[in-house]
Each structure stands twice: as structure tokens, then as C-alpha cells.
mmCIF file of the N, C-alpha and C atoms, coordinates in Angstrom:
data_MODEL
# 
_entry.id   MODEL 
# 
loop_
_atom_site.group_PDB 
_atom_site.id 
_atom_site.type_symbol 
_atom_site.label_atom_id 
_atom_site.label_alt_id 
_atom_site.label_comp_id 
_atom_site.label_asym_id 
_atom_site.label_entity_id 
_atom_site.label_seq_id 
_atom_site.pdbx_PDB_ins_code 
_atom_site.Cartn_x 
_atom_site.Cartn_y 
_atom_site.Cartn_z 
_atom_site.occupancy 
_atom_site.B_iso_or_equiv 
_atom_site.pdbx_formal_charge 
_atom_site.auth_seq_id 
_atom_site.auth_comp_id 
_atom_site.auth_asym_id 
_atom_site.auth_atom_id 
_atom_site.pdbx_PDB_model_num 
ATOM 1   N N  . MET A 1 1  ? 45.469 119.048 -38.366 1.00 0.00 ? 1  MET A N  1 
ATOM 2   C CA . MET A 1 1  ? 45.797 118.083 -39.587 1.00 0.00 ? 1  MET A CA 1 
ATOM 3   C C  . MET A 1 1  ? 44.485 117.521 -40.110 1.00 0.00 ? 1  MET A C  1 
ATOM 4   N N  . THR A 1 2  ? 44.196 118.022 -41.277 1.00 0.00 ? 2  THR A N  1 
ATOM 5   C CA . THR A 1 2  ? 42.843 116.973 -42.073 1.00 0.00 ? 2  THR A CA 1 
ATOM 6   C C  . THR A 1 2  ? 43.374 115.970 -42.621 1.00 0.00 ? 2  THR A C  1 
ATOM 7   N N  . HIS A 1 3  ? 42.409 114.986 -42.895 1.00 0.00 ? 3  HIS A N  1 
ATOM 8   C CA . HIS A 1 3  ? 42.214 114.083 -43.721 1.00 0.00 ? 3  HIS A CA 1 
ATOM 9   C C  . HIS A 1 3  ? 43.106 114.335 -45.201 1.00 0.00 ? 3  HIS A C  1 
ATOM 10  N N  . GLN A 1 4  ? 42.876 115.306 -45.839 1.00 0.00 ? 4  GLN A N  1 
ATOM 11  C CA . GLN A 1 4  ? 43.369 115.743 -47.070 1.00 0.00 ? 4  GLN A CA 1 
ATOM 12  C C  . GLN A 1 4  ? 45.153 115.753 -46.914 1.00 0.00 ? 4  GLN A C  1 
ATOM 13  N N  . ASP A 1 5  ? 45.249 116.452 -45.863 1.00 0.00 ? 5  ASP A N  1 
ATOM 14  C CA . ASP A 1 5  ? 46.903 116.859 -45.393 1.00 0.00 ? 5  ASP A CA 1 
ATOM 15  C C  . ASP A 1 5  ? 47.426 115.146 -45.447 1.00 0.00 ? 5  ASP A C  1 
ATOM 16  N N  . VAL A 1 6  ? 46.931 114.358 -44.322 1.00 0.00 ? 6  VAL A N  1 
ATOM 17  C CA . VAL A 1 6  ? 47.326 113.036 -44.373 1.00 0.00 ? 6  VAL A CA 1 
ATOM 18  C C  . VAL A 1 6  ? 47.406 112.358 -45.786 1.00 0.00 ? 6  VAL A C  1 
ATOM 19  N N  . ALA A 1 7  ? 46.299 112.275 -46.343 1.00 0.00 ? 7  ALA A N  1 
ATOM 20  C CA . ALA A 1 7  ? 46.450 111.882 -47.655 1.00 0.00 ? 7  ALA A CA 1 
ATOM 21  C C  . ALA A 1 7  ? 47.449 112.316 -48.631 1.00 0.00 ? 7  ALA A C  1 
ATOM 22  N N  . ASN A 1 8  ? 47.574 113.567 -48.563 1.00 0.00 ? 8  ASN A N  1 
ATOM 23  C CA . ASN A 1 8  ? 48.664 113.948 -49.412 1.00 0.00 ? 8  ASN A CA 1 
ATOM 24  C C  . ASN A 1 8  ? 50.035 113.486 -48.832 1.00 0.00 ? 8  ASN A C  1 
ATOM 25  N N  . PHE A 1 9  ? 50.514 113.533 -47.581 1.00 0.00 ? 9  PHE A N  1 
ATOM 26  C CA . PHE A 1 9  ? 51.582 113.044 -47.099 1.00 0.00 ? 9  PHE A CA 1 
ATOM 27  C C  . PHE A 1 9  ? 51.853 111.453 -47.501 1.00 0.00 ? 9  PHE A C  1 
ATOM 28  N N  . ALA A 1 10 ? 50.656 110.849 -47.186 1.00 0.00 ? 10 ALA A N  1 
ATOM 29  C CA . ALA A 1 10 ? 51.088 109.402 -47.615 1.00 0.00 ? 10 ALA A CA 1 
ATOM 30  C C  . ALA A 1 10 ? 51.147 109.019 -49.352 1.00 0.00 ? 10 ALA A C  1 
ATOM 31  N N  . GLU A 1 11 ? 50.351 109.785 -50.004 1.00 0.00 ? 11 GLU A N  1 
ATOM 32  C CA . GLU A 1 11 ? 50.756 109.658 -51.375 1.00 0.00 ? 11 GLU A CA 1 
ATOM 33  C C  . GLU A 1 11 ? 52.249 109.981 -51.886 1.00 0.00 ? 11 GLU A C  1 
ATOM 34  N N  . SER A 1 12 ? 52.997 110.931 -51.232 1.00 0.00 ? 12 SER A N  1 
ATOM 35  C CA . SER A 1 12 ? 53.959 111.699 -51.780 1.00 0.00 ? 12 SER A CA 1 
ATOM 36  C C  . SER A 1 12 ? 55.282 110.525 -51.070 1.00 0.00 ? 12 SER A C  1 
ATOM 37  N N  . TRP A 1 13 ? 55.122 110.605 -49.658 1.00 0.00 ? 13 TRP A N  1 
ATOM 38  C CA . TRP A 1 13 ? 56.158 110.261 -48.973 1.00 0.00 ? 13 TRP A CA 1 
ATOM 39  C C  . TRP A 1 13 ? 56.138 108.593 -48.662 1.00 0.00 ? 13 TRP A C  1 
ATOM 40  N N  . GLY A 1 14 ? 54.682 108.302 -48.754 1.00 0.00 ? 14 GLY A N  1 
ATOM 41  C CA . GLY A 1 14 ? 54.278 106.442 -48.844 1.00 0.00 ? 14 GLY A CA 1 
ATOM 42  C C  . GLY A 1 14 ? 55.275 105.969 -50.058 1.00 0.00 ? 14 GLY A C  1 
ATOM 43  N N  . LEU A 1 15 ? 55.083 106.516 -51.276 1.00 0.00 ? 15 LEU A N  1 
ATOM 44  C CA . LEU A 1 15 ? 55.368 106.005 -52.625 1.00 0.00 ? 15 LEU A CA 1 
ATOM 45  C C  . LEU A 1 15 ? 57.195 106.349 -52.359 1.00 0.00 ? 15 LEU A C  1 
ATOM 46  N N  . ALA A 1 16 ? 57.717 106.998 -51.869 1.00 0.00 ? 16 ALA A N  1 
ATOM 47  C CA . ALA A 1 16 ? 59.211 107.117 -51.703 1.00 0.00 ? 16 ALA A CA 1 
ATOM 48  C C  . ALA A 1 16 ? 59.403 105.844 -50.858 1.00 0.00 ? 16 ALA A C  1 
ATOM 49  N N  . PHE A 1 17 ? 58.751 105.549 -49.627 1.00 0.00 ? 17 PHE A N  1 
ATOM 50  C CA . PHE A 1 17 ? 59.033 104.759 -48.607 1.00 0.00 ? 17 PHE A CA 1 
ATOM 51  C C  . PHE A 1 17 ? 59.119 103.421 -49.433 1.00 0.00 ? 17 PHE A C  1 
ATOM 52  N N  . LEU A 1 18 ? 57.720 103.238 -49.979 1.00 0.00 ? 18 LEU A N  1 
ATOM 53  C CA . LEU A 1 18 ? 57.621 101.906 -50.813 1.00 0.00 ? 18 LEU A CA 1 
ATOM 54  C C  . LEU A 1 18 ? 58.732 101.561 -51.952 1.00 0.00 ? 18 LEU A C  1 
ATOM 55  N N  . PHE A 1 19 ? 59.088 102.517 -52.615 1.00 0.00 ? 19 PHE A N  1 
ATOM 56  C CA . PHE A 1 19 ? 60.119 102.335 -53.354 1.00 0.00 ? 19 PHE A CA 1 
ATOM 57  C C  . PHE A 1 19 ? 61.487 102.012 -53.235 1.00 0.00 ? 19 PHE A C  1 
ATOM 58  N N  . GLY A 1 20 ? 61.810 102.467 -51.874 1.00 0.00 ? 20 GLY A N  1 
ATOM 59  C CA . GLY A 1 20 ? 63.052 102.581 -50.979 1.00 0.00 ? 20 GLY A CA 1 
ATOM 60  C C  . GLY A 1 20 ? 62.982 101.014 -50.745 1.00 0.00 ? 20 GLY A C  1 
ATOM 61  N N  . MET A 1 21 ? 61.866 100.646 -50.159 1.00 0.00 ? 21 MET A N  1 
ATOM 62  C CA . MET A 1 21 ? 62.105 99.301  -49.728 1.00 0.00 ? 21 MET A CA 1 
ATOM 63  C C  . MET A 1 21 ? 62.100 97.903  -50.552 1.00 0.00 ? 21 MET A C  1 
ATOM 64  N N  . PHE A 1 22 ? 61.261 98.480  -51.816 1.00 0.00 ? 22 PHE A N  1 
ATOM 65  C CA . PHE A 1 22 ? 61.472 97.756  -52.958 1.00 0.00 ? 22 PHE A CA 1 
ATOM 66  C C  . PHE A 1 22 ? 63.205 97.640  -53.597 1.00 0.00 ? 22 PHE A C  1 
ATOM 67  N N  . ALA A 1 23 ? 63.847 98.799  -53.268 1.00 0.00 ? 23 ALA A N  1 
ATOM 68  C CA . ALA A 1 23 ? 65.273 98.702  -54.015 1.00 0.00 ? 23 ALA A CA 1 
ATOM 69  C C  . ALA A 1 23 ? 65.941 97.869  -53.063 1.00 0.00 ? 23 ALA A C  1 
ATOM 70  N N  . ILE A 1 24 ? 65.882 97.992  -51.603 1.00 0.00 ? 24 ILE A N  1 
ATOM 71  C CA . ILE A 1 24 ? 66.513 97.418  -50.691 1.00 0.00 ? 24 ILE A CA 1 
ATOM 72  C C  . ILE A 1 24 ? 66.266 95.984  -51.068 1.00 0.00 ? 24 ILE A C  1 
ATOM 73  N N  . ALA A 1 25 ? 65.088 95.261  -51.364 1.00 0.00 ? 25 ALA A N  1 
ATOM 74  C CA . ALA A 1 25 ? 64.769 94.086  -51.523 1.00 0.00 ? 25 ALA A CA 1 
ATOM 75  C C  . ALA A 1 25 ? 65.433 93.520  -52.438 1.00 0.00 ? 25 ALA A C  1 
ATOM 76  N N  . ILE A 1 26 ? 65.280 94.384  -53.803 1.00 0.00 ? 26 ILE A N  1 
ATOM 77  C CA . ILE A 1 26 ? 66.257 93.882  -54.949 1.00 0.00 ? 26 ILE A CA 1 
ATOM 78  C C  . ILE A 1 26 ? 67.791 93.664  -54.698 1.00 0.00 ? 26 ILE A C  1 
ATOM 79  N N  . ILE A 1 27 ? 68.323 94.853  -54.158 1.00 0.00 ? 27 ILE A N  1 
ATOM 80  C CA . ILE A 1 27 ? 69.866 94.759  -53.953 1.00 0.00 ? 27 ILE A CA 1 
ATOM 81  C C  . ILE A 1 27 ? 69.934 93.382  -52.966 1.00 0.00 ? 27 ILE A C  1 
ATOM 82  N N  . TYR A 1 28 ? 69.247 93.165  -52.002 1.00 0.00 ? 28 TYR A N  1 
ATOM 83  C CA . TYR A 1 28 ? 69.476 92.088  -50.991 1.00 0.00 ? 28 TYR A CA 1 
ATOM 84  C C  . TYR A 1 28 ? 69.317 90.845  -51.783 1.00 0.00 ? 28 TYR A C  1 
ATOM 85  N N  . ALA A 1 29 ? 68.577 90.496  -52.997 1.00 0.00 ? 29 ALA A N  1 
ATOM 86  C CA . ALA A 1 29 ? 68.346 89.364  -53.580 1.00 0.00 ? 29 ALA A CA 1 
ATOM 87  C C  . ALA A 1 29 ? 69.261 89.193  -54.701 1.00 0.00 ? 29 ALA A C  1 
ATOM 88  N N  . LEU A 1 30 ? 69.990 90.181  -55.064 1.00 0.00 ? 30 LEU A N  1 
ATOM 89  C CA . LEU A 1 30 ? 70.712 90.135  -55.995 1.00 0.00 ? 30 LEU A CA 1 
ATOM 90  C C  . LEU A 1 30 ? 72.393 90.281  -55.620 1.00 0.00 ? 30 LEU A C  1 
ATOM 91  N N  . TRP A 1 31 ? 72.413 90.499  -54.383 1.00 0.00 ? 31 TRP A N  1 
ATOM 92  C CA . TRP A 1 31 ? 74.193 90.724  -53.690 1.00 0.00 ? 31 TRP A CA 1 
ATOM 93  C C  . TRP A 1 31 ? 74.768 89.309  -53.869 1.00 0.00 ? 31 TRP A C  1 
ATOM 94  N N  . PRO A 1 32 ? 75.991 89.484  -54.300 1.00 0.00 ? 32 PRO A N  1 
ATOM 95  C CA . PRO A 1 32 ? 76.764 88.298  -54.513 1.00 0.00 ? 32 PRO A CA 1 
ATOM 96  C C  . PRO A 1 32 ? 76.995 87.332  -53.874 1.00 0.00 ? 32 PRO A C  1 
ATOM 97  N N  . ASN A 1 33 ? 77.158 87.831  -52.445 1.00 0.00 ? 33 ASN A N  1 
ATOM 98  C CA . ASN A 1 33 ? 77.219 86.767  -51.127 1.00 0.00 ? 33 ASN A CA 1 
ATOM 99  C C  . ASN A 1 33 ? 76.067 85.839  -51.136 1.00 0.00 ? 33 ASN A C  1 
ATOM 100 N N  . ASN A 1 34 ? 74.976 86.312  -51.341 1.00 0.00 ? 34 ASN A N  1 
ATOM 101 C CA . ASN A 1 34 ? 73.740 85.769  -51.103 1.00 0.00 ? 34 ASN A CA 1 
ATOM 102 C C  . ASN A 1 34 ? 73.253 84.647  -51.904 1.00 0.00 ? 34 ASN A C  1 
ATOM 103 N N  . LYS A 1 35 ? 73.999 84.338  -53.097 1.00 0.00 ? 35 LYS A N  1 
ATOM 104 C CA . LYS A 1 35 ? 73.745 83.385  -54.037 1.00 0.00 ? 35 LYS A CA 1 
ATOM 105 C C  . LYS A 1 35 ? 73.668 81.874  -53.308 1.00 0.00 ? 35 LYS A C  1 
ATOM 106 N N  . THR A 1 36 ? 74.700 81.808  -52.652 1.00 0.00 ? 36 THR A N  1 
ATOM 107 C CA . THR A 1 36 ? 75.055 80.292  -52.041 1.00 0.00 ? 36 THR A CA 1 
ATOM 108 C C  . THR A 1 36 ? 73.756 80.056  -50.851 1.00 0.00 ? 36 THR A C  1 
ATOM 109 N N  . LYS A 1 37 ? 73.584 81.023  -50.218 1.00 0.00 ? 37 LYS A N  1 
ATOM 110 C CA . LYS A 1 37 ? 72.323 80.969  -49.216 1.00 0.00 ? 37 LYS A CA 1 
ATOM 111 C C  . LYS A 1 37 ? 70.944 80.417  -50.014 1.00 0.00 ? 37 LYS A C  1 
ATOM 112 N N  . PHE A 1 38 ? 70.802 81.234  -51.085 1.00 0.00 ? 38 PHE A N  1 
ATOM 113 C CA . PHE A 1 38 ? 69.355 81.285  -51.920 1.00 0.00 ? 38 PHE A CA 1 
ATOM 114 C C  . PHE A 1 38 ? 69.483 79.877  -52.550 1.00 0.00 ? 38 PHE A C  1 
ATOM 115 N N  . THR A 1 39 ? 70.760 79.338  -53.231 1.00 0.00 ? 39 THR A N  1 
ATOM 116 C CA . THR A 1 39 ? 70.893 77.824  -53.811 1.00 0.00 ? 39 THR A CA 1 
ATOM 117 C C  . THR A 1 39 ? 70.648 77.080  -52.866 1.00 0.00 ? 39 THR A C  1 
ATOM 118 N N  . LYS A 1 40 ? 71.197 76.938  -51.745 1.00 0.00 ? 40 LYS A N  1 
ATOM 119 C CA . LYS A 1 40 ? 70.897 75.824  -50.666 1.00 0.00 ? 40 LYS A CA 1 
ATOM 120 C C  . LYS A 1 40 ? 69.446 75.919  -50.290 1.00 0.00 ? 40 LYS A C  1 
ATOM 121 N N  . ALA A 1 41 ? 68.650 77.067  -50.018 1.00 0.00 ? 41 ALA A N  1 
ATOM 122 C CA . ALA A 1 41 ? 67.292 77.036  -49.836 1.00 0.00 ? 41 ALA A CA 1 
ATOM 123 C C  . ALA A 1 41 ? 66.454 76.509  -50.887 1.00 0.00 ? 41 ALA A C  1 
ATOM 124 N N  . ALA A 1 42 ? 66.865 76.761  -52.034 1.00 0.00 ? 42 ALA A N  1 
ATOM 125 C CA . ALA A 1 42 ? 65.971 76.464  -53.282 1.00 0.00 ? 42 ALA A CA 1 
ATOM 126 C C  . ALA A 1 42 ? 66.262 74.637  -53.277 1.00 0.00 ? 42 ALA A C  1 
ATOM 127 N N  . HIS A 1 43 ? 67.225 74.155  -52.818 1.00 0.00 ? 43 HIS A N  1 
ATOM 128 C CA . HIS A 1 43 ? 67.474 72.639  -53.139 1.00 0.00 ? 43 HIS A CA 1 
ATOM 129 C C  . HIS A 1 43 ? 66.818 72.109  -51.678 1.00 0.00 ? 43 HIS A C  1 
ATOM 130 N N  . ARG A 1 44 ? 66.906 72.695  -50.638 1.00 0.00 ? 44 ARG A N  1 
ATOM 131 C CA . ARG A 1 44 ? 66.292 72.146  -49.354 1.00 0.00 ? 44 ARG A CA 1 
ATOM 132 C C  . ARG A 1 44 ? 65.140 71.167  -49.593 1.00 0.00 ? 44 ARG A C  1 
ATOM 133 N N  . PRO A 1 45 ? 64.322 71.542  -50.138 1.00 0.00 ? 45 PRO A N  1 
ATOM 134 C CA . PRO A 1 45 ? 62.656 70.688  -50.144 1.00 0.00 ? 45 PRO A CA 1 
ATOM 135 C C  . PRO A 1 45 ? 63.323 69.281  -51.197 1.00 0.00 ? 45 PRO A C  1 
ATOM 136 N N  . LEU A 1 46 ? 64.254 69.273  -51.787 1.00 0.00 ? 46 LEU A N  1 
ATOM 137 C CA . LEU A 1 46 ? 64.552 68.321  -52.708 1.00 0.00 ? 46 LEU A CA 1 
ATOM 138 C C  . LEU A 1 46 ? 65.795 67.347  -51.773 1.00 0.00 ? 46 LEU A C  1 
ATOM 139 N N  . ASP A 1 47 ? 66.197 67.986  -50.847 1.00 0.00 ? 47 ASP A N  1 
ATOM 140 C CA . ASP A 1 47 ? 67.117 66.655  -49.941 1.00 0.00 ? 47 ASP A CA 1 
ATOM 141 C C  . ASP A 1 47 ? 66.416 65.928  -49.288 1.00 0.00 ? 47 ASP A C  1 
ATOM 142 N N  . GLU A 1 48 ? 67.215 64.545  -49.196 1.00 0.00 ? 48 GLU A N  1 
ATOM 143 C CA . GLU A 1 48 ? 66.418 63.648  -48.434 1.00 0.00 ? 48 GLU A CA 1 
ATOM 144 C C  . GLU A 1 48 ? 67.324 63.408  -46.985 1.00 0.00 ? 48 GLU A C  1 
ATOM 145 N N  . GLU A 1 49 ? 66.585 63.488  -45.936 1.00 0.00 ? 49 GLU A N  1 
ATOM 146 C CA . GLU A 1 49 ? 67.150 63.255  -44.749 1.00 0.00 ? 49 GLU A CA 1 
ATOM 147 C C  . GLU A 1 49 ? 67.265 62.170  -44.336 1.00 0.00 ? 49 GLU A C  1 
# 
């Protein structure tokens, strides 16, 4: 396996892997059940204890 083979593999499958991870992150962030968790986390610095 040469450096060129590794580079070609990384260019093709690396892009697919990063796109998949990006899609998973967007789906997780926009999932309806996570809205309350993210709202609580956003207001946590403003809460006085």
C-alpha cells in the first residue's frame, strides 16, 4: 500500500465519514426531545443558586 493509495482512500471515505458525522450531529441537535435539555443548558449560566 503506497502513500497515494492511502491518500485516495482518505479523500473518498474520509469525506463520506465526515459528512455522516455532520449529519448525525445536525439530527441530534434538531431532535424534538432534546429541546428542553438544550434550553436548560442555555439558561444554566444565568441561574443564581
